[in-house]
N, C-alpha and C positions, 0 to 999 in steps of 0.2 A: 691842285697838289701842282698843275703843273708850271700856272705864272708865277708859284713862291718855286719851282728849279728853276727856271727862265732870271729868274731875282739871281739865282743863288749862282748863277752858271755866270754871269753878268758880272758879280764882286770878283767870281775867283780869278777869271780872265784878268782882274785888274793888277789882284796878288800876284797871280803867278805870269805876269806876263814878264819881268824880265828871264824868271828864268825859260821860259817859251822862247826866250831872241838868243839863251845860246843855246840853247839845244839845237836850235833853226841855223845857229851860225855850225854850229858843231856838225851837221848835217851831212854837208857835201863832203866835208874830209873819213866820215865812216865807212859814208858807201862806197867811196874811193880806196879803201882798206879792205871791205872786204871783196870788190871787185877784184882788184889782187891776190886776195887768197885765191879766189875760187881759180885765178886761172895759172896759181905755182902750185896747186893741187892737177894728179892725176888720175885722181882714181872718186875726188868727192864733185856732184852734180849736185848736185844742190840740199838746202838743212829748212826745216822744216819745223817750224815754229809750236808748237804748241801749248794755248795757255788756259789752265783752268780755274774754274770759280773766277772769273773775268766783276762778276756784279757783287766781289767783295770789297773790290773796289770804293770809293767813294763815288756815290754817280755824276754829281757834281765836275767828275774828271774827267768820269772814264772815254767821254767821247774827243776827248785829248790828247787821251792817251793811245787812242785806235787813231787818230790822225796822225801820230807819231811811229806807232806799228807798221802805215800802210806807205806813210812814205819812205821809212826807211827799207822796205820788201820793192815799191815800185823800183821797174827794169832792174831786177837783181834775181839769182837763184835762188829767194827766202821767196817762201810760203809761210803765211801764220793759220792757227786751226784758235778759233774761239770758244770754251766751252761755258755758255752765263746760263743764268733764266732769264729771259727771255722779256719779260714785262715786269724784271730786273734789269733790265741796262740800258740804256741810253751811247749807241753807235755812232750816231751824227744826227749833228745840228748845224745852223744856220744861223750866227752871229750876221747880221746885218750884212745881209747881203756874203758874208764870205765862208763856203761851207768849211766845215771840221769832223773832220772823223773818215768811216769810211758805209757809203749807204750798198745797204740792199739789192741789189742781183746788179749792182753797178760794179761794185768792187770788188763782194762774194758773193757767193751762196752760200742760204741758209737751209741746215739741215738741219731737218724734224727731227727727234729721236722720240719725240714723246708713243704713250697708243695711253687712247681716252680711254669712258665706257663709251662713246657713241656707239664704239665697234666690240662692244664686249667680247666677241668672240674672236677677232680678233688678239683683241688685247691679252687673252686666255690663253689663248695657244700659245699663243708669241714666250707667253713664262716660263709655257708645261717643256717651249722648245728647249732652253736655256736649263729648264731644272736639269732636263733629263740628260744634256752637252757634261754637266756636272755631275750626276750619276755614274758617264761615263766613264770620268779620270777615276771614280770610286770601285768601276769594275762593278755593278749595280746594272742592270737590264731596265728596259721602261715601265716590265710590268714592274718588279722592286720596289720603282719608284712610287707607282700605282695602287701601289698594295703599302705608302700609309698615310692615304687619303680614305677616307668615311663618305657615302654619301655627298650632304653638300663644300666638305672640306675644303677645294682647293679653292673653290668657287670664287669662298667666304674671301682666301689666303690673299688671291688676289686682288679684291673689292679693298677686304684691310688695307693690302699693300700701294693702293692708289694704282697700280696700274703700275706699278714703276717697279726693275727686274735686281733694282739692288736691295728697294724698299721689299719687296714680295720674298724675297733670299733670305734676306737679315728676320723676319718674320716667323719664319719654313724653320733656321734653325730653335729662335728662342721658344717657339707654342712645340719645335719636336724636344726638345730638352725636359718638357711643361709636362708630357702626356705620358713620358718615360721617370718620370718623379710621382706619378698620378696610379689611382688604380684605372684598370679598363683597360681599355686591349690592344694598347697604346697604340690606337692609330689614330689622328686630325680629323675632327671634322668642327661640325657649322658652331658647333656653344663653345672650344678649345680657343679660335678664334678669337669668339666674343671677349672672352675675360680678358685675350693680352686688345683690344683693341682699343682700348680707353689708356689703357699707357703708352700705344705707339701714337697714338691722337698727341696725348700729352709732352710728347718729344718731341712731333713736327712744330706744333707751339710755342716750346723752346727754342726750335732752330730757327723760328722765325724771329724771335724776340731778336737770338743774337746777330741775325744778316740784316733786320731793319733796327734803317737807324732812329735816334730818340722821338720824335715827334710821328713819326709815320707808325711806330712799334704802337702809341696809346690807338693811331686810326682803321689798324689792321686788327687787335682785340679789339676796340670794338665792333667790328663788320662782323669777327667773327659772333660776339655773343647776341647782332642782330641779327646774324641770319638763323641762327640754332634756333633763337627765340624763336621766328616766325617759324620755324616747321615743327617744332614739338608743339606749341600752339596750335598749330590747323592737323598736328598729328601723321605727318609725313616728310618722308626726308627727301624729297624733288620737288621742286618750284622751276618756277619757268620766269624771265622774262622775256622781256618784249624787247624788239632790233632795235627799233624807235627811241626804247627808252637807252638802253647801250650808244646810240647812237647821240643823245641829245643829254646826256647825262654824264661829263666827263669822271666827275668823281665818283658814283658809282661800278663801272663800269673800268673803269682801276683799279678800283679796291678786290670788283670779281676778279680780274684777272690777276693781283697780285694774290691774292687769296688760292687760287688754281696753279700756280707753281710753287706753292707749297703745298697740297696735296689735303687742301684744307675744307675743302670743294672736290668736287668733279665735275667735268662735261661728261653730259649725258646724249645730248643731239641739241643740232641743229640744225634751223630754217623747218621748225614745227609747227603748227597748228594748236591753236584753241580751239575745245566742240563748244564754248561761249562767246570769245571772244575773238571779236578781228582783228586779224593780222601775221607774223610772222614772233617764232619763238625760241632762242635756245633753254634749255634743258641741264639744268644742275643739282648735282645731289649734296647733301651735305656727309661726311665722313664719319660713317659708323661707329670710331670710336665716340663722338657725341652721343648720341643714344643706344650705345654699349651697356651703361646703368639701370636703363630698362630691365631688366630679367622677360616678364611679360608685357608680348608686346599687345596683343592682344585685347580689342575695346581701348585700350590708349594708344595706338601708334599705329601707325598701315606702314610695312614699308612695303615700297617699290621696288622691288627684286632688277638690278641692272644686267644678269648674266642666265634671265630667262623673255626668251623670242618675245612673246607680250609688250614690255615694258614701255617698246617706245609707245606705241596705242597707250596705254596708258599713260604715261606721258601729260597726253594731252585734257589730261583732266587735271593736271596737279594743280594750286595753287599757284596767283602770279602775281607777283609781289612786283609792288607800281613804285614811283619818287614816292607819293607822298604817303603811301605806311609806311618804307624805306626811312625817311625824317624822322616821322611817331615815331618808331622805337631803338632810331637813332638819342633823339633829343632823350626817351627814356630811357637811354642805360643806366646803369649806377658807377659808382666809382667808382668798384671792384670787378671791372666787367671779366677779366681773367679768372675770378672766382667764380661768378654765376658759371660760366661754360658749362659748367654742367660738376655732380657730384663726382667726390673721389670713388672708384671698383674699389667691393671690396673681394680681395683674391683667393686665389682659391687655394687651401694650405698647403703644404706642403709630404706630403711622405716619400719614406723612406722607395729606394729606383731597383724597381723589383732587377732579382741575378736571373732572373729567365723568360720570355718572350720569344715572341715570333720570329724566326731566322732575318726576318730584315734586316727585325732593330737589332741586334744583333754584330749580324752584319758592318750595317752606317757606321759599329761602337766599333771594332775590330780595324777599320780601315781609313777612320780620322775624318770624316766627310769633312771636307773644307767648300767654304765656297767664297767667294772674291766678289769684291765688288762690283767689278770685269765682266761680262760672261766670254766663257773661250773660244778660243776660231770652231770657226763652222756654226755657234751655237744661234747667229745672226745670218 
């Protein structure tokens, strides 16, 4: 994949050569105008350029755009902040000895906002703090927020949301509506999350299809099929990959990293040893939406609960996916790999919303509890 990207980059550079030359010619003039602007201003001290979803740009164009942003900001009170997916982004490239773009830690400082299941307690507590802060905005106390869940409900919510606050909050609103409109005690439990996790998983696949390019899209969908089939056949949700394979097999490493970006799979741990095999391994878990249709797991599937303190030790006995077995599954993948990634779930039928219920749910309804995509001040 990297060789293909490199070849496309070379062709793109030749095609865009005149445009780049024109931009380079104008750059000194634009910088002089910006410098003059700051000189005339009596109050403005700096400008921050915040660029979101940078990964949506054509990947072979990304480092050219990053290069221009970096040169525009250099030696001026201009600062850039790029929000993107790490493994879907190229901010720097070396073309025939000529550096293009911005180098990590030389030209910018990376900030990783991801919370993984490698430290589930930290990820869970972070999401709980964010939800509690939104509760404060709605005039709710922490104990009232806690009363919305029962049993392992909140842990399962974090697992289904991939630990990402935005996804966890969106799923929370969806499942809250479901339990309010169905028979029961109005609290969110493990099975309620399971029911919605399938549709949540399907939405992630749709996001992946929308964001990825033609050939890459087919590769990623095929990869989802392979990893899911490996886990379903081995009757577990966790698999191990050796550090050696991650270093030597660029295609497999690239696939795993891209699926991590889209929360199709999740990081469960690193630097692990395996009981039967020598070496160091990384642990990954397929999303719970991959097996949400399996209502009764007993005897058919052994789910390693990442929320449990014993998860790390149990991961050491998880099946190892090696390159030869990966290739075997890859070659055997059907043409309709997307359709074979799991059958549709049967949704719980809706029932009329009850007019009575626990005080906390009435409170949520009256206060029109809203969740935005970003946590409120003080949540982080």
